[in-house]
Structures are given as C-alpha cells and as structure tokens.
C-alpha positions in Angstrom: 0.0 0.0 0.0 2.6 2.6 -1.1 1.8 6.3 -0.8 -2.0 5.9 -0.4 -3.7 4.4 2.6 -6.9 5.0 4.5 -7.9 7.9 2.3 -4.6 9.7 2.9 -1.6 10.3 0.6 1.8 10.0 2.2 4.3 12.1 0.4 8.1 11.6 0.9 10.5 13.8 -1.0 14.3 13.8 -0.8 15.9 16.8 -2.6 19.7 17.2 -2.6 20.8 20.6 -1.3 23.0 22.8 -3.4 26.6 22.7 -2.6 27.6 26.1 -4.1 27.6 29.3 -2.1 25.2 32.2 -2.3 25.1 35.9 -1.2 23.0 36.2 1.9 20.3 38.7 1.1 20.4 40.1 4.6 24.1 40.4 5.4 25.5 40.5 1.9 28.1 37.9 2.8 28.8 34.6 1.1 27.1 31.7 2.8 26.4 28.1 1.9 22.9 27.0 0.9 22.9 24.5 3.7 23.4 27.3 6.3 20.7 29.6 4.8 18.3 26.7 4.4 18.6 25.8 8.1 17.9 29.5 9.0 14.9 29.7 6.7 13.4 26.6 8.1 13.8 27.9 11.7 11.9 31.0 10.7 8.9 29.2 9.3 5.8 30.1 11.3 4.3 27.2 13.3 1.2 28.9 14.7 -0.4 28.4 18.1 0.3 24.7 18.4 0.4 24.6 22.2 -1.3 26.4 25.1 2.0 28.2 25.8 2.2 29.7 22.3 1.9 33.5 22.3 -1.4 34.8 21.0 0.3 36.8 18.4 2.0 33.8 16.7 1.1 33.8 13.0 -0.3 30.6 11.6 1.8 28.0 9.8 1.8 28.5 6.0 0.5 24.9 5.7 -2.6 26.0 7.5 -3.6 28.0 4.5 -5.2 24.9 3.1 -7.3 22.1 4.6 -5.4 19.1 3.2 -2.4 18.8 5.5 -2.7 16.5 8.5 1.1 16.7 8.9 3.9 18.3 7.1 7.6 18.3 8.1 10.9 19.5 6.8 14.2 17.9 7.9 17.8 18.5 6.7 19.7 15.2 6.5 23.5 15.8 6.6 24.4 12.1 6.6 23.2 8.6 7.6 23.2 7.6 11.2 26.3 5.9 12.5 25.3 2.5 14.0 28.7 1.8 15.5 31.5 -0.5 14.4 30.8 -3.8 12.8 31.7 -6.3 15.5 33.1 -9.8 15.2 34.4 -12.7 17.2 37.1 -11.3 19.5 39.1 -14.5 19.5 38.9 -15.0 15.8 39.9 -11.4 15.2 42.8 -11.8 17.4 44.2 -14.8 15.6 43.7 -13.0 12.3 45.5 -9.9 13.5 42.5 -7.6 13.2 43.2 -4.3 14.9 40.0 -3.3 16.9 41.1 0.3 16.8 41.6 0.5 13.1 38.9 2.8 11.5 36.2 1.0 9.4 34.4 2.5 6.4 31.7 4.9 7.3 28.8 5.8 5.1 28.5 9.4 4.0 26.3 11.4 1.6 27.8 13.5 -1.2 25.4 16.3 -0.4 22.9 17.1 2.3 19.3 16.3 1.5 16.1 18.1 2.3 13.4 15.7 3.5 9.8 16.9 3.0 7.2 14.5 4.4 3.5 15.2 4.3 0.2 13.4 5.0 -2.7 14.8 3.1 -6.3 14.0 2.3 -6.7 11.9 -0.9 -9.3 9.5 -2.1 -7.4 7.9 -5.0 -3.8 7.2 -5.9 -2.3 8.6 -9.1 -0.5 11.5 -10.7 -3.6 13.8 -10.3 -3.6 13.2 -6.5 -0.1 14.6 -6.1 -0.6 17.3 -8.7 -3.7 18.5 -6.8 -1.6 18.8 -3.6 1.4 20.5 -5.2 -0.9 23.0 -7.0 -2.5 23.9 -3.6 1.0 24.5 -2.1 2.0 26.6 -5.0 -1.1 28.7 -4.7 -1.3 29.1 -0.9 2.4 29.3 0.2 4.3 30.2 -2.9 6.8 32.4 -1.0 7.7 29.6 1.4 7.9 27.0 -1.3 10.3 29.2 -3.3 12.4 30.1 -0.3 12.9 26.5 1.0 13.2 24.5 -2.2 15.2 27.3 -3.8 18.2 25.9 -1.9 17.9 22.5 -3.6 19.4 21.3 -6.8 17.2 21.6 -9.9 14.9 24.2 -8.6 16.2 26.9 -10.9 13.5 27.7 -13.5 10.6 26.4 -11.4 8.2 29.2 -12.0 4.8 27.6 -12.3 2.6 25.0 -10.6 3.3 22.5 -13.3 7.1 23.0 -13.0 6.8 22.6 -9.2 4.9 19.4 -9.6 7.5 18.0 -11.9 10.2 19.0 -9.5 8.5 17.1 -6.6 7.6 14.1 -8.8 11.3 13.7 -9.8 12.4 13.6 -6.2 9.5 11.6 -4.7 10.4 8.4 -2.8 7.8 5.7 -2.5 6.3 5.6 1.0 6.2 1.9 1.9 5.4 2.1 5.6 2.9 5.0 6.1 1.6 5.9 9.5 -2.1 6.3 9.6 -3.8 7.1 12.9 -7.3 6.6 11.5 -8.6 3.2 10.4 -11.8 1.9 8.9 -14.4 0.4 11.3 -14.7 -2.9 9.4 -11.6 -4.5 7.9 -12.8 -8.0 7.0 -12.1 -10.4 4.2 -14.6 -12.5 2.3 -14.3 -16.3 2.2 -15.4 -19.5 3.7 -15.9 -18.8 7.4 -16.3 -22.5 8.5 -13.3 -24.2 10.3 -13.2 -26.9 7.7 -13.2 -24.5 4.8 -10.5 -22.4 6.4 -8.3 -25.4 6.8 -8.8 -26.6 3.2 -8.1 -23.2 1.6 -5.6 -21.7 4.0 -2.4 -23.2 2.5 -3.5 -22.5 -1.1 -4.6 -18.9 -0.7 -2.6 -17.6 2.3 0.3 -16.2 0.3 -1.9 -14.7 -2.4 -4.3 -13.2 0.1 -1.5 -11.7 2.2 0.4 -10.2 -0.7 -2.8 -9.2 -2.5 -4.3 -7.4 0.5 -1.0 -5.8 1.4 -0.8 -4.2 -2.0 -4.2 -2.6 -1.6 -4.7 0.6 0.4 -7.0 0.4 3.4 -10.4 1.9 2.7 -10.9 5.5 3.7 -12.4 5.9 7.1 -15.5 8.1 7.1 -14.7 11.4 8.9 -10.9 11.1 8.6 -10.5 14.1 6.2 -9.0 17.2 7.8 -12.2 19.3 7.8 -14.1 16.5 9.7 -11.2 16.1 12.2 -11.1 19.9 12.8 -14.9 19.9 13.4 -14.5 17.0 15.8 -11.8 18.9 17.8 -14.1 22.0 17.9 -17.0 19.9 19.3 -14.7 18.2 21.8 -13.4 21.5 23.1 -16.8 23.0 23.6 -18.6 19.9 24.8 -16.1 19.7 27.6 -17.1 23.2 28.7 -20.8 22.2 28.4 -20.4 19.0 30.5 -18.7 21.0 33.3 -21.2 23.8 33.4 -24.2 21.4 33.1 -23.4 19.5 36.3 -26.4 19.5 38.7 -29.0 20.7 36.3 -32.5 19.2 36.4 -33.9 17.3 33.4 -35.8 20.2 31.9 -33.0 22.7 32.3 -30.4 20.2 31.0 -32.6 19.5 27.9 -33.0 23.2 27.2 -29.3 23.9 27.8 -28.2 21.0 25.5 -30.5 22.3 22.8 -28.9 25.7 23.0 -25.5 24.1 22.9 -26.3 22.2 19.7 -27.7 25.4 18.1 -24.4 27.2 18.9 -21.9 24.5 17.7 -24.0 23.1 14.8 -22.5 19.5 14.8 -23.7 18.7 11.3 -22.4 21.8 9.6 -18.9 22.6 8.6 -18.8 25.8 10.5 -18.1 26.9 13.1 -15.0 24.8 13.4 -11.4 24.6 14.6 -8.9 26.5 12.4 -6.2 24.3 10.9 -2.8 24.5 12.6 -4.3 26.0 15.9 -4.7 24.4 19.3 -7.5 26.7 20.4 -11.1 26.5 19.2 -12.9 29.8 18.4 -15.5 31.0 20.8 -19.0 29.6 20.9 -21.7 30.7 23.3 -25.1 29.3 24.1 -28.0 30.5 26.3 -27.6 29.7 30.0 
C-alpha cells in the first residue's frame, strides 16, 4: 500500500541541497545554501500549536489549506552511524584484526532536504499529487520558493506545473505509512467455516496476504481534515458544556443542550477549529 492508505496520501520527498555558495540577502556575505536553508526553516511560522504559544503567533503556512494532516521538513546531513561492525574477538585476534583501526563509514555526497506530508486523498495517481502541489504553489508560494530554492534543480521552477515536476522527480515511495485513522470494518470475504478455512488456507494464504498488502486500506469516514477539525471543535466546547451542566435538572439540561447544539452546529462545517491551531474559536449558548 505505497503512498496511499486509508484515504490519505503519504508524500516523501528527498531533494539534494545545493553545494555552491550564495550571497546572503540580509548580510550581503557569502554563505552556503545549507546554512541559509537551516535558517529559513527555523523562521517558518508554526502557529499556536500549544497552550504556551503567544497569542500573536502567526499561523503556519501549511494552515492556508485544509489538506495537510502533517507536514515536516528535515535536513539530513548524513546517515546515522550505528557503530563498528563487531566480530568474534578470539577469531579477530588470531587474524590480527586491529580493533582500533577505522572502518568504512557511510557518507552522503550532499545534504538532503526531506519533505514529508500526510494529506487527504481518495485515489492514488498523478492527479492526486498534482492537486496537492498545486495547492501548495497557490497558498504558500513564497515559502515553497524560499525553502526549495536551496535545492538542486529548482532553478527555473516558476509555475505550478514545474513545481509538480520537481516534486515528482524527487519523490520516494512511502512503503510504511503511519495512519492514525482506520476503517471500522476490515474484514475479508471467504469460507468462514473451520473446515473451509483449513482446506483453503495453504492455497490462498500467500496470495491473500500479498494481494491485500498491495491494496490501500479503505478511507475511514470522517478522517478528512475538515471533519477532524470539526470534531476537535466539538470536543473542546462539549467539555465546557459538560462541566457547566453539572447538577441541572432534566428540563434545564434538555434546554441547555438544545442551546449548545444550536451554537456549535455539529452537522455543519462551521463553526470549526482552524487548521494549525490548538484553540477553538469562541462559541456561546444560552444559560
């Protein structure tokens, strides 16, 4: 189930960072693209993601659309070092192996920018990724140009189509996606009797496992970002309602709950939680 699973598209991009130098637009001095890229990433707005975030924090540029469940940039300078390749100490001693002699260490010829995103999608194919990159180009064009401008091959990217081609060329298949929503009913058709299961298990097990593994899980209803945001909004305000409704009589509780439903409108898309924010907008009901 590469890239698409459970109604979400899992995008993984590895873009090599340019190794030449550039003139810093702020200081006017020569700096490496790697240095300026790290600085630009550190200055990206993250929005009010925690209760401790200042009220004046500007929202993340990824919050300008309602497709992103998660988006992350990481600069990879080199592969992790897992330690020396160990062997049998006695055998190494008889062979004259020096345990202090350096061993080969993996290295990258250039740093890489990792871009990983989980976005709403209902079908896999070129149009799915194209739709997402078009949205990024339209809603956070400045940030896209700033960040990916430090990567090789971004020169000349001046349109949504060119940006999609840039991403497509550097996309890595996501073979192990993390999906925190799952369908309510994941069952397989077949003979449910014990005898039937025994007879068919050996013949179909491998085909069933490999066939099902190649298919994406079905989309879970309500797992798209607007539905999740609405659920968070309702959770936030229902907690308030449950606290204030303690001790009310039946008639008063019924009236208060009706006023609550009229204020939060559970079946309607608004009011709702803004993307990229930890706080729900205000909602008031008659008391």
